[in-house]
mmCIF file of the N, C-alpha and C atoms, coordinates in Angstrom:
data_MODEL
# 
_entry.id   MODEL 
# 
loop_
_atom_site.group_PDB 
_atom_site.id 
_atom_site.type_symbol 
_atom_site.label_atom_id 
_atom_site.label_alt_id 
_atom_site.label_comp_id 
_atom_site.label_asym_id 
_atom_site.label_entity_id 
_atom_site.label_seq_id 
_atom_site.pdbx_PDB_ins_code 
_atom_site.Cartn_x 
_atom_site.Cartn_y 
_atom_site.Cartn_z 
_atom_site.occupancy 
_atom_site.B_iso_or_equiv 
_atom_site.pdbx_formal_charge 
_atom_site.auth_seq_id 
_atom_site.auth_comp_id 
_atom_site.auth_asym_id 
_atom_site.auth_atom_id 
_atom_site.pdbx_PDB_model_num 
ATOM 1   N N  . MET A 1 1  ? 124.020 80.749  77.861 1.00 0.00 ? 1  MET A N  1 
ATOM 2   C CA . MET A 1 1  ? 123.768 82.183  77.838 1.00 0.00 ? 1  MET A CA 1 
ATOM 3   C C  . MET A 1 1  ? 125.116 82.880  77.609 1.00 0.00 ? 1  MET A C  1 
ATOM 4   N N  . ASN A 1 2  ? 125.135 83.814  76.666 1.00 0.00 ? 2  ASN A N  1 
ATOM 5   C CA . ASN A 1 2  ? 126.384 84.533  76.401 1.00 0.00 ? 2  ASN A CA 1 
ATOM 6   C C  . ASN A 1 2  ? 126.462 85.801  77.254 1.00 0.00 ? 2  ASN A C  1 
ATOM 7   N N  . ILE A 1 3  ? 127.576 86.498  77.172 1.00 0.00 ? 3  ILE A N  1 
ATOM 8   C CA . ILE A 1 3  ? 127.814 87.664  78.032 1.00 0.00 ? 3  ILE A CA 1 
ATOM 9   C C  . ILE A 1 3  ? 126.806 88.782  77.773 1.00 0.00 ? 3  ILE A C  1 
ATOM 10  N N  . GLU A 1 4  ? 126.427 88.982  76.504 1.00 0.00 ? 4  GLU A N  1 
ATOM 11  C CA . GLU A 1 4  ? 125.451 90.027  76.196 1.00 0.00 ? 4  GLU A CA 1 
ATOM 12  C C  . GLU A 1 4  ? 124.098 89.726  76.838 1.00 0.00 ? 4  GLU A C  1 
ATOM 13  N N  . GLN A 1 5  ? 123.714 88.475  76.823 1.00 0.00 ? 5  GLN A N  1 
ATOM 14  C CA . GLN A 1 5  ? 122.446 88.081  77.449 1.00 0.00 ? 5  GLN A CA 1 
ATOM 15  C C  . GLN A 1 5  ? 122.507 88.247  78.961 1.00 0.00 ? 5  GLN A C  1 
ATOM 16  N N  . LEU A 1 6  ? 123.646 87.926  79.557 1.00 0.00 ? 6  LEU A N  1 
ATOM 17  C CA . LEU A 1 6  ? 123.804 88.107  81.002 1.00 0.00 ? 6  LEU A CA 1 
ATOM 18  C C  . LEU A 1 6  ? 123.730 89.582  81.388 1.00 0.00 ? 6  LEU A C  1 
ATOM 19  N N  . VAL A 1 7  ? 124.375 90.434  80.604 1.00 0.00 ? 7  VAL A N  1 
ATOM 20  C CA . VAL A 1 7  ? 124.346 91.875  80.868 1.00 0.00 ? 7  VAL A CA 1 
ATOM 21  C C  . VAL A 1 7  ? 122.912 92.401  80.735 1.00 0.00 ? 7  VAL A C  1 
ATOM 22  N N  . ALA A 1 8  ? 122.214 91.980  79.681 1.00 0.00 ? 8  ALA A N  1 
ATOM 23  C CA . ALA A 1 8  ? 120.826 92.410  79.482 1.00 0.00 ? 8  ALA A CA 1 
ATOM 24  C C  . ALA A 1 8  ? 119.934 91.919  80.621 1.00 0.00 ? 8  ALA A C  1 
ATOM 25  N N  . SER A 1 9  ? 120.110 90.692  81.042 1.00 0.00 ? 9  SER A N  1 
ATOM 26  C CA . SER A 1 9  ? 119.321 90.130  82.140 1.00 0.00 ? 9  SER A CA 1 
ATOM 27  C C  . SER A 1 9  ? 119.550 90.908  83.431 1.00 0.00 ? 9  SER A C  1 
ATOM 28  N N  . GLU A 1 10 ? 120.780 91.251  83.714 1.00 0.00 ? 10 GLU A N  1 
ATOM 29  C CA . GLU A 1 10 ? 121.092 92.024  84.922 1.00 0.00 ? 10 GLU A CA 1 
ATOM 30  C C  . GLU A 1 10 ? 120.482 93.413  84.851 1.00 0.00 ? 10 GLU A C  1 
ATOM 31  N N  . ALA A 1 11 ? 120.499 94.029  83.683 1.00 0.00 ? 11 ALA A N  1 
ATOM 32  C CA . ALA A 1 11 ? 119.893 95.356  83.524 1.00 0.00 ? 11 ALA A CA 1 
ATOM 33  C C  . ALA A 1 11 ? 118.395 95.300  83.777 1.00 0.00 ? 11 ALA A C  1 
ATOM 34  N N  . ILE A 1 12 ? 117.739 94.266  83.285 1.00 0.00 ? 12 ILE A N  1 
ATOM 35  C CA . ILE A 1 12 ? 116.306 94.105  83.520 1.00 0.00 ? 12 ILE A CA 1 
ATOM 36  C C  . ILE A 1 12 ? 116.023 93.910  85.006 1.00 0.00 ? 12 ILE A C  1 
ATOM 37  N N  . CYS A 1 13 ? 116.805 93.070  85.663 1.00 0.00 ? 13 CYS A N  1 
ATOM 38  C CA . CYS A 1 13 ? 116.614 92.826  87.105 1.00 0.00 ? 13 CYS A CA 1 
ATOM 39  C C  . CYS A 1 13 ? 116.819 94.096  87.913 1.00 0.00 ? 13 CYS A C  1 
ATOM 40  N N  . THR A 1 14 ? 117.831 94.863  87.571 1.00 0.00 ? 14 THR A N  1 
ATOM 41  C CA . THR A 1 14 ? 118.120 96.116  88.274 1.00 0.00 ? 14 THR A CA 1 
ATOM 42  C C  . THR A 1 14 ? 116.986 97.112  88.087 1.00 0.00 ? 14 THR A C  1 
ATOM 43  N N  . THR A 1 15 ? 116.494 97.245  86.870 1.00 0.00 ? 15 THR A N  1 
ATOM 44  C CA . THR A 1 15 ? 115.395 98.172  86.598 1.00 0.00 ? 15 THR A CA 1 
ATOM 45  C C  . THR A 1 15 ? 114.133 97.752  87.342 1.00 0.00 ? 15 THR A C  1 
ATOM 46  N N  . LYS A 1 16 ? 113.843 96.467  87.356 1.00 0.00 ? 16 LYS A N  1 
ATOM 47  C CA . LYS A 1 16 ? 112.657 95.983  88.074 1.00 0.00 ? 16 LYS A CA 1 
ATOM 48  C C  . LYS A 1 16 ? 112.787 96.250  89.571 1.00 0.00 ? 16 LYS A C  1 
ATOM 49  N N  . ALA A 1 17 ? 113.970 96.052  90.118 1.00 0.00 ? 17 ALA A N  1 
ATOM 50  C CA . ALA A 1 17 ? 114.189 96.315  91.548 1.00 0.00 ? 17 ALA A CA 1 
ATOM 51  C C  . ALA A 1 17 ? 113.986 97.796  91.857 1.00 0.00 ? 17 ALA A C  1 
ATOM 52  N N  . ARG A 1 18 ? 114.496 98.663  90.997 1.00 0.00 ? 18 ARG A N  1 
ATOM 53  C CA . ARG A 1 18 ? 114.314 100.106 91.192 1.00 0.00 ? 18 ARG A CA 1 
ATOM 54  C C  . ARG A 1 18 ? 112.832 100.465 91.113 1.00 0.00 ? 18 ARG A C  1 
ATOM 55  N N  . TYR A 1 19 ? 112.121 99.877  90.143 1.00 0.00 ? 19 TYR A N  1 
ATOM 56  C CA . TYR A 1 19 ? 110.682 100.099 89.979 1.00 0.00 ? 19 TYR A CA 1 
ATOM 57  C C  . TYR A 1 19 ? 109.939 99.757  91.270 1.00 0.00 ? 19 TYR A C  1 
ATOM 58  N N  . CYS A 1 20 ? 110.178 98.582  91.800 1.00 0.00 ? 20 CYS A N  1 
ATOM 59  C CA . CYS A 1 20 ? 109.507 98.144  93.037 1.00 0.00 ? 20 CYS A CA 1 
ATOM 60  C C  . CYS A 1 20 ? 109.884 99.029  94.217 1.00 0.00 ? 20 CYS A C  1 
ATOM 61  N N  . HIS A 1 21 ? 111.144 99.391  94.314 1.00 0.00 ? 21 HIS A N  1 
ATOM 62  C CA . HIS A 1 21 ? 111.628 100.248 95.402 1.00 0.00 ? 21 HIS A CA 1 
ATOM 63  C C  . HIS A 1 21 ? 110.925 101.608 95.359 1.00 0.00 ? 21 HIS A C  1 
ATOM 64  N N  . PHE A 1 22 ? 110.859 102.212 94.173 1.00 0.00 ? 22 PHE A N  1 
ATOM 65  C CA . PHE A 1 22 ? 110.228 103.522 94.040 1.00 0.00 ? 22 PHE A CA 1 
ATOM 66  C C  . PHE A 1 22 ? 108.743 103.452 94.373 1.00 0.00 ? 22 PHE A C  1 
ATOM 67  N N  . ILE A 1 23 ? 108.064 102.388 93.977 1.00 0.00 ? 23 ILE A N  1 
ATOM 68  C CA . ILE A 1 23 ? 106.647 102.241 94.314 1.00 0.00 ? 23 ILE A CA 1 
ATOM 69  C C  . ILE A 1 23 ? 106.480 102.068 95.823 1.00 0.00 ? 23 ILE A C  1 
ATOM 70  N N  . ASP A 1 24 ? 107.299 101.220 96.437 1.00 0.00 ? 24 ASP A N  1 
ATOM 71  C CA . ASP A 1 24 ? 107.189 100.997 97.886 1.00 0.00 ? 24 ASP A CA 1 
ATOM 72  C C  . ASP A 1 24 ? 107.357 102.285 98.675 1.00 0.00 ? 24 ASP A C  1 
ATOM 73  N N  . LEU A 1 25 ? 108.254 103.145 98.220 1.00 0.00 ? 25 LEU A N  1 
ATOM 74  C CA . LEU A 1 25 ? 108.525 104.398 98.932 1.00 0.00 ? 25 LEU A CA 1 
ATOM 75  C C  . LEU A 1 25 ? 107.724 105.578 98.401 1.00 0.00 ? 25 LEU A C  1 
ATOM 76  N N  . LYS A 1 26 ? 106.829 105.302 97.429 1.00 0.00 ? 26 LYS A N  1 
ATOM 77  C CA . LYS A 1 26 ? 105.998 106.345 96.821 1.00 0.00 ? 26 LYS A CA 1 
ATOM 78  C C  . LYS A 1 26 ? 106.853 107.484 96.261 1.00 0.00 ? 26 LYS A C  1 
ATOM 79  N N  . ARG A 1 27 ? 107.944 107.116 95.636 1.00 0.00 ? 27 ARG A N  1 
ATOM 80  C CA . ARG A 1 27 ? 108.849 108.091 95.004 1.00 0.00 ? 27 ARG A CA 1 
ATOM 81  C C  . ARG A 1 27 ? 108.438 108.225 93.537 1.00 0.00 ? 27 ARG A C  1 
ATOM 82  N N  . TRP A 1 28 ? 107.329 108.937 93.314 1.00 0.00 ? 28 TRP A N  1 
ATOM 83  C CA . TRP A 1 28 ? 106.705 109.006 92.006 1.00 0.00 ? 28 TRP A CA 1 
ATOM 84  C C  . TRP A 1 28 ? 107.587 109.689 90.973 1.00 0.00 ? 28 TRP A C  1 
ATOM 85  N N  . ASP A 1 29 ? 108.318 110.726 91.353 1.00 0.00 ? 29 ASP A N  1 
ATOM 86  C CA . ASP A 1 29 ? 109.195 111.400 90.385 1.00 0.00 ? 29 ASP A CA 1 
ATOM 87  C C  . ASP A 1 29 ? 110.305 110.470 89.919 1.00 0.00 ? 29 ASP A C  1 
ATOM 88  N N  . ASP A 1 30 ? 110.860 109.685 90.819 1.00 0.00 ? 30 ASP A N  1 
ATOM 89  C CA . ASP A 1 30 ? 111.900 108.726 90.432 1.00 0.00 ? 30 ASP A CA 1 
ATOM 90  C C  . ASP A 1 30 ? 111.313 107.627 89.554 1.00 0.00 ? 30 ASP A C  1 
ATOM 91  N N  . LEU A 1 31 ? 110.114 107.178 89.894 1.00 0.00 ? 31 LEU A N  1 
ATOM 92  C CA . LEU A 1 31 ? 109.447 106.159 89.087 1.00 0.00 ? 31 LEU A CA 1 
ATOM 93  C C  . LEU A 1 31 ? 109.202 106.673 87.670 1.00 0.00 ? 31 LEU A C  1 
ATOM 94  N N  . ARG A 1 32 ? 108.828 107.930 87.573 1.00 0.00 ? 32 ARG A N  1 
ATOM 95  C CA . ARG A 1 32 ? 108.565 108.540 86.275 1.00 0.00 ? 32 ARG A CA 1 
ATOM 96  C C  . ARG A 1 32 ? 109.788 108.448 85.360 1.00 0.00 ? 32 ARG A C  1 
ATOM 97  N N  . GLN A 1 33 ? 110.979 108.526 85.943 1.00 0.00 ? 33 GLN A N  1 
ATOM 98  C CA . GLN A 1 33 ? 112.219 108.451 85.149 1.00 0.00 ? 33 GLN A CA 1 
ATOM 99  C C  . GLN A 1 33 ? 112.420 107.082 84.505 1.00 0.00 ? 33 GLN A C  1 
ATOM 100 N N  . LEU A 1 34 ? 111.808 106.036 85.062 1.00 0.00 ? 34 LEU A N  1 
ATOM 101 C CA . LEU A 1 34 ? 111.946 104.686 84.520 1.00 0.00 ? 34 LEU A CA 1 
ATOM 102 C C  . LEU A 1 34 ? 110.974 104.399 83.382 1.00 0.00 ? 34 LEU A C  1 
ATOM 103 N N  . CYS A 1 35 ? 109.959 105.239 83.234 1.00 0.00 ? 35 CYS A N  1 
ATOM 104 C CA . CYS A 1 35 ? 108.882 104.957 82.289 1.00 0.00 ? 35 CYS A CA 1 
ATOM 105 C C  . CYS A 1 35 ? 108.985 105.822 81.042 1.00 0.00 ? 35 CYS A C  1 
ATOM 106 N N  . VAL A 1 36 ? 108.343 105.365 79.991 1.00 0.00 ? 36 VAL A N  1 
ATOM 107 C CA . VAL A 1 36 ? 108.240 106.187 78.789 1.00 0.00 ? 36 VAL A CA 1 
ATOM 108 C C  . VAL A 1 36 ? 107.350 107.378 79.106 1.00 0.00 ? 36 VAL A C  1 
ATOM 109 N N  . PRO A 1 37 ? 107.510 108.497 78.398 1.00 0.00 ? 37 PRO A N  1 
ATOM 110 C CA . PRO A 1 37 ? 106.769 109.722 78.745 1.00 0.00 ? 37 PRO A CA 1 
ATOM 111 C C  . PRO A 1 37 ? 105.253 109.576 78.772 1.00 0.00 ? 37 PRO A C  1 
ATOM 112 N N  . ASP A 1 38 ? 104.674 108.725 77.946 1.00 0.00 ? 38 ASP A N  1 
ATOM 113 C CA . ASP A 1 38 ? 103.213 108.628 77.902 1.00 0.00 ? 38 ASP A CA 1 
ATOM 114 C C  . ASP A 1 38 ? 102.662 107.428 78.672 1.00 0.00 ? 38 ASP A C  1 
ATOM 115 N N  . ALA A 1 39 ? 103.457 106.863 79.566 1.00 0.00 ? 39 ALA A N  1 
ATOM 116 C CA . ALA A 1 39 ? 102.993 105.728 80.373 1.00 0.00 ? 39 ALA A CA 1 
ATOM 117 C C  . ALA A 1 39 ? 101.913 106.183 81.353 1.00 0.00 ? 39 ALA A C  1 
ATOM 118 N N  . ARG A 1 40 ? 100.938 105.330 81.566 1.00 0.00 ? 40 ARG A N  1 
ATOM 119 C CA . ARG A 1 40 ? 99.873  105.595 82.538 1.00 0.00 ? 40 ARG A CA 1 
ATOM 120 C C  . ARG A 1 40 ? 99.828  104.422 83.502 1.00 0.00 ? 40 ARG A C  1 
ATOM 121 N N  . LEU A 1 41 ? 99.979  104.715 84.783 1.00 0.00 ? 41 LEU A N  1 
ATOM 122 C CA . LEU A 1 41 ? 99.958  103.677 85.812 1.00 0.00 ? 41 LEU A CA 1 
ATOM 123 C C  . LEU A 1 41 ? 98.787  103.943 86.751 1.00 0.00 ? 41 LEU A C  1 
ATOM 124 N N  . THR A 1 42 ? 98.101  102.900 87.143 1.00 0.00 ? 42 THR A N  1 
ATOM 125 C CA . THR A 1 42 ? 97.033  102.998 88.125 1.00 0.00 ? 42 THR A CA 1 
ATOM 126 C C  . THR A 1 42 ? 97.311  101.964 89.203 1.00 0.00 ? 42 THR A C  1 
ATOM 127 N N  . PHE A 1 43 ? 97.338  102.419 90.449 1.00 0.00 ? 43 PHE A N  1 
ATOM 128 C CA . PHE A 1 43 ? 97.582  101.526 91.574 1.00 0.00 ? 43 PHE A CA 1 
ATOM 129 C C  . PHE A 1 43 ? 96.267  101.328 92.321 1.00 0.00 ? 43 PHE A C  1 
ATOM 130 N N  . ARG A 1 44 ? 95.945  100.069 92.573 1.00 0.00 ? 44 ARG A N  1 
ATOM 131 C CA . ARG A 1 44 ? 94.685  99.729  93.224 1.00 0.00 ? 44 ARG A CA 1 
ATOM 132 C C  . ARG A 1 44 ? 94.943  98.999  94.552 1.00 0.00 ? 44 ARG A C  1 
ATOM 133 N N  . GLY A 1 45 ? 94.052  99.214  95.475 1.00 0.00 ? 45 GLY A N  1 
ATOM 134 C CA . GLY A 1 45 ? 94.109  98.479  96.731 1.00 0.00 ? 45 GLY A CA 1 
ATOM 135 C C  . GLY A 1 45 ? 93.581  97.070  96.554 1.00 0.00 ? 45 GLY A C  1 
ATOM 136 N N  . ILE A 1 46 ? 93.634  96.283  97.619 1.00 0.00 ? 46 ILE A N  1 
ATOM 137 C CA . ILE A 1 46 ? 93.184  94.893  97.516 1.00 0.00 ? 46 ILE A CA 1 
ATOM 138 C C  . ILE A 1 46 ? 91.694  94.801  97.237 1.00 0.00 ? 46 ILE A C  1 
ATOM 139 N N  . ASP A 1 47 ? 90.961  95.869  97.529 1.00 0.00 ? 47 ASP A N  1 
ATOM 140 C CA . ASP A 1 47 ? 89.523  95.887  97.242 1.00 0.00 ? 47 ASP A CA 1 
ATOM 141 C C  . ASP A 1 47 ? 89.219  96.390  95.837 1.00 0.00 ? 47 ASP A C  1 
ATOM 142 N N  . GLY A 1 48 ? 90.247  96.754  95.073 1.00 0.00 ? 48 GLY A N  1 
ATOM 143 C CA . GLY A 1 48 ? 90.067  97.227  93.704 1.00 0.00 ? 48 GLY A CA 1 
ATOM 144 C C  . GLY A 1 48 ? 89.927  98.724  93.585 1.00 0.00 ? 48 GLY A C  1 
ATOM 145 N N  . GLN A 1 49 ? 89.860  99.428  94.716 1.00 0.00 ? 49 GLN A N  1 
ATOM 146 C CA . GLN A 1 49 ? 89.713  100.887 94.689 1.00 0.00 ? 49 GLN A CA 1 
ATOM 147 C C  . GLN A 1 49 ? 91.023  101.520 94.217 1.00 0.00 ? 49 GLN A C  1 
ATOM 148 N N  . VAL A 1 50 ? 90.911  102.548 93.371 1.00 0.00 ? 50 VAL A N  1 
ATOM 149 C CA . VAL A 1 50 ? 92.082  103.258 92.875 1.00 0.00 ? 50 VAL A CA 1 
ATOM 150 C C  . VAL A 1 50 ? 92.739  104.026 94.012 1.00 0.00 ? 50 VAL A C  1 
ATOM 151 N N  . LEU A 1 51 ? 94.050  103.792 94.213 1.00 0.00 ? 51 LEU A N  1 
ATOM 152 C CA . LEU A 1 51 ? 94.803  104.483 95.244 1.00 0.00 ? 51 LEU A CA 1 
ATOM 153 C C  . LEU A 1 51 ? 95.517  105.709 94.669 1.00 0.00 ? 51 LEU A C  1 
ATOM 154 N N  . TYR A 1 52 ? 96.165  105.515 93.532 1.00 0.00 ? 52 TYR A N  1 
ATOM 155 C CA . TYR A 1 52 ? 96.931  106.582 92.886 1.00 0.00 ? 52 TYR A CA 1 
ATOM 156 C C  . TYR A 1 52 ? 96.733  106.496 91.401 1.00 0.00 ? 52 TYR A C  1 
# 
């Protein structure tokens, strides 16, 4: 793996960690900053019911 691949891999890991953190804390405005403008997310409970 070269340096560019390592940098890209770290950026992906960091973004994924931020994504999970924002979802855990229900920080929807911060989560919105990570997504493309027309992204649609649906969160479901373990029973399949839509939560958000």
